[in-house]
C-alpha positions in Angstrom: -8.9 29.9 81.8 -10.9 27.2 80.2 -10.4 25.3 76.9 -11.3 28.4 75.0 -10.8 32.1 75.7 -12.7 35.4 75.2 -10.1 38.1 74.7 -10.5 41.7 75.7 -7.8 43.7 74.0 -7.3 46.8 76.3 -5.8 49.8 74.6 -5.2 53.2 76.2 -4.8 56.1 73.7 -3.9 59.8 73.9 -3.6 61.9 70.7 -2.4 59.0 68.5 -5.2 59.0 65.8 -3.1 58.3 62.7 -1.3 55.2 64.0 -4.4 54.2 66.2 -6.3 53.7 62.9 -3.7 51.2 61.7 -3.7 49.6 65.1 -7.5 49.0 65.1 -7.7 47.9 61.5 -5.0 45.3 62.1 -7.0 44.0 65.1 -10.2 43.8 63.0 -8.4 41.6 60.4 -7.5 38.8 62.8 -7.5 35.2 61.3 -8.8 32.8 63.9 -8.3 29.0 63.9 -11.3 26.8 63.1 -10.5 24.9 66.3 -12.6 27.6 68.2 -9.9 28.1 70.8 -10.9 31.8 70.7 -14.6 32.0 71.6 -14.6 35.7 70.6 -12.8 39.0 71.2 -13.4 42.6 71.8 -11.3 45.7 71.6 -11.7 47.9 74.7 -10.4 51.3 73.7 -10.0 53.9 76.4 -9.5 57.5 75.2 -7.4 59.4 77.8 -8.7 62.9 77.0 -7.4 63.1 73.4 -7.7 66.5 71.7 -6.9 65.4 68.2 -10.4 64.3 67.1 -10.0 60.6 68.1 -13.5 60.3 69.5 -15.1 62.1 66.6 -13.3 59.9 64.1 -14.3 56.7 65.9 -17.9 57.8 66.0 -17.8 58.5 62.2 -16.3 55.1 61.4 -17.8 52.9 64.1 -19.3 50.6 61.4 -15.8 49.7 60.3 -14.8 48.5 63.8 -17.4 46.0 65.1 -15.2 44.7 67.8 -14.4 48.1 69.3 -16.1 49.3 72.5 -14.9 52.9 73.4 -14.7 54.5 76.7 -13.3 57.9 77.7 -11.9 59.7 80.7 -10.3 63.0 81.5 -6.5 62.9 80.9 -5.2 60.8 83.8 -2.4 58.7 82.3 -2.1 55.1 81.0 -2.3 53.4 84.4 -5.8 54.9 85.0 -6.8 54.2 81.4 -5.8 50.6 81.6 -7.6 50.1 84.9 -10.8 51.5 83.3 -10.3 49.2 80.4 -10.0 46.1 82.6 -13.0 47.1 84.7 -15.1 47.4 81.6 -13.8 44.3 79.8 -16.2 41.5 79.2 -13.5 38.9 78.5 -11.9 36.4 80.9 -8.4 37.1 79.4 -6.9 40.6 78.9 -4.4 41.5 76.2 -2.6 44.8 76.7 -1.2 46.6 73.7 -0.5 50.3 73.1 -2.3 52.4 70.5 0.9 52.8 68.4 1.3 49.0 68.0 0.3 47.3 64.7 -0.1 43.5 64.9 0.0 40.6 62.4 -3.1 38.7 61.4 -2.2 35.7 63.6 -1.7 37.9 66.8 -4.7 36.7 68.8 -4.4 33.1 67.7 -0.7 33.0 68.7 -1.5 34.3 72.2 -4.4 31.8 72.5 -2.2 28.9 71.5 0.5 29.9 73.9 -2.0 30.3 76.8 -3.3 26.8 76.2 0.2 25.3 75.8 1.3 27.1 79.0 -1.6 25.7 80.9 -0.8 22.2 79.8 2.9 22.7 80.7 2.4 24.2 84.1 -0.9 22.6 85.1 -2.4 25.9 86.1 -3.1 29.4 84.7 -0.6 31.1 87.0 1.2 32.7 84.1 0.9 35.2 81.3 2.2 35.3 77.7 4.4 38.0 76.4 4.7 38.6 72.6 7.4 40.2 70.6 7.7 43.9 70.0 9.6 45.3 67.0 10.3 49.0 66.9 9.8 50.8 63.6 9.6 54.3 62.2 8.0 53.0 58.9 4.5 54.5 59.1 3.3 53.3 55.6 4.3 49.7 56.2 5.2 49.2 59.9 5.1 45.4 59.7 7.9 45.3 57.2 10.5 46.1 59.8 12.9 43.2 60.7 13.8 42.2 64.2 16.9 44.1 65.6 19.0 43.4 68.6 17.8 46.7 70.1 14.2 45.2 70.1 15.2 42.7 72.8 13.5 43.3 76.2 14.2 41.6 79.5 11.2 43.1 81.2 9.1 40.6 83.2 5.7 42.3 82.6 5.4 45.1 80.0 2.1 46.2 78.6 3.2 46.6 75.0 2.1 43.0 74.2 0.9 40.8 77.0 -2.0 38.4 77.6 -3.1 37.5 81.2 -6.2 36.1 82.9 -8.3 39.0 84.1 -8.7 37.8 87.7 -4.9 37.7 88.3 -4.9 41.4 87.5 -7.8 42.0 89.9 -6.1 39.9 92.6 -2.8 41.9 92.2 -4.7 45.2 92.5 -4.5 46.5 88.9 -2.1 49.4 88.1 -1.1 52.0 90.7 -2.4 55.3 89.5 0.2 57.0 91.7 2.5 56.6 88.7 1.2 59.7 87.0 4.4 60.6 85.2 6.2 58.6 82.6 7.4 55.1 83.3 7.3 52.0 85.5 3.6 51.5 86.2 3.5 48.2 84.2 6.8 46.8 85.7 5.6 47.7 89.2 2.5 45.6 88.6 4.7 42.9 87.3 6.5 42.7 90.7 3.2 42.1 92.4 2.2 39.5 89.8 5.6 37.8 90.4 4.9 37.8 94.1 1.7 36.0 93.4 3.7 33.3 91.8 2.9 34.1 88.1 5.4 33.1 85.5 6.3 34.6 82.1 5.9 32.5 79.0 7.2 34.1 75.8 5.1 34.0 72.7 7.4 35.2 69.8 4.7 34.4 67.2 2.5 37.2 68.6 4.3 40.0 66.9 3.5 43.7 67.4 5.2 46.5 65.5 5.7 49.6 67.7 5.7 52.7 65.6 7.3 55.9 66.5 8.6 58.8 64.3 12.2 58.6 63.2 14.5 60.3 65.6 15.3 64.0 65.1 16.9 66.7 67.2 13.5 68.4 67.8 12.5 65.3 69.9 15.4 65.8 72.4 13.7 68.1 74.9 10.7 65.8 75.2 13.0 62.7 75.5 15.0 64.5 78.3 11.8 65.3 80.1 10.7 61.7 79.9 14.0 60.5 81.3 13.6 62.9 84.3 10.1 61.7 84.8 11.1 58.1 84.6 13.7 58.8 87.2 11.1 60.2 89.6 8.7 57.4 89.0 11.6 54.9 89.4 12.0 56.2 93.0 8.3 55.6 93.7 8.8 52.1 92.3 11.7 51.5 94.7 9.8 52.9 97.7 7.0 50.4 97.0 9.5 47.5 96.5 12.8 48.3 98.1 14.8 45.5 96.6 18.2 45.3 94.8 16.4 44.0 91.7 14.3 47.2 91.5 17.4 49.4 92.2 19.0 47.7 89.2 15.9 48.3 87.0 15.7 52.0 87.8 19.5 52.5 87.6 19.8 53.6 91.2 23.2 52.0 91.9 26.7 53.3 92.1 27.6 51.2 89.0 25.0 53.1 86.8 26.1 56.4 88.2 29.7 55.6 87.4 28.9 54.1 84.0 26.8 56.9 82.6 28.9 59.6 84.4 32.0 58.2 82.6 30.3 57.7 79.2 28.8 61.3 79.3 32.1 62.7 80.7 30.1 63.8 83.7 27.6 65.6 81.5 30.0 67.2 79.1 28.6 65.1 76.3 25.1 66.4 76.2 22.3 67.5 73.9 24.2 70.7 73.0 27.7 69.3 72.5 26.6 66.2 70.7 24.1 68.0 68.4 26.4 68.3 65.4 27.3 64.6 65.5 23.7 63.5 65.9 22.7 65.8 63.0 25.4 64.3 60.8 24.2 60.7 61.6 20.6 61.7 60.8 21.7 63.2 57.5 23.5 59.9 56.7 20.1 58.3 57.0 20.9 56.6 60.4 18.4 58.1 62.8 18.2 54.9 64.9 22.0 55.0 65.4 21.7 58.6 66.3 19.1 57.8 69.0 21.3 55.1 70.4 24.2 57.5 70.7 21.9 60.1 72.3 21.2 57.6 75.0 24.6 58.5 76.4 23.2 61.7 77.8 19.6 60.6 78.0 20.6 57.9 80.5 22.7 60.4 82.4 19.6 62.6 82.8 17.7 59.5 84.0 20.3 58.6 86.6 20.5 62.2 87.9 16.7 62.3 88.0 16.6 59.1 90.1 19.1 60.5 92.7 17.5 64.0 92.8 14.1 62.4 93.4 15.4 60.1 96.0 17.0 63.0 97.9 13.7 64.8 97.8 11.8 61.8 99.1 9.5 61.5 96.1 6.4 59.5 97.0 6.7 59.8 100.8 
């Protein structure tokens, strides 16, 4: 990384058109410093086989998005989509965000400032910057959401809001497309980046607002399926990196099994028995609290998924 940067913002998308529009418009409204730290930027959008008219909408509105370069692939998941985005990127620095993230006007400038400060501090570019992600269900004005304790993340490398020199990604080997189900492909790459000696520098000024619809009971079957998939992919993660740190991350320890077994009363507190209470919380206007309560049984499904996948030798 030199004294200025050319950013390639890589975004995989799959059937997210309404929030994708907000995501792209926010990126087109970036305010850049007169110091020319940012040479230029592009938005590398990879459509992962959307069926909601994403490509048609982009073609009809392409004049409104001069920074966007769009690529498409058959539905293969976010790991393959991000890899295609990196391969097609013209920039020397990659920023990963998701297509349901809406950023502030200083987003790119904040990452650029943090990258240069990090280089001065460490004397090299063996690091990446990680911005803040605030979860919100406010579609009309997602950036109005305040930071909450539940927004804290201890992840080393998560693709929701991260900037990194392109060649470090290439040296690490990009994302493993073996992670075809939900979860862990970014954190697994993070382990390889850490093994290369890269460090994390937090960049709280680069804020992204991660939109998702407010929790309701109709989402529960899909959330349960995601937890089961995350358990299976967690075992693949552990098979690639059989360390205690990864076991803790994927919840494959006796402590997690005991904890969520006790909290869920060994599965007695589940989506059926807790439905009346969750419905009551939602009616009170507290869907986020209802989701946090639902994590009692969602995490139990995840832990069970981990051990079932491990017994089956997933990934071998």
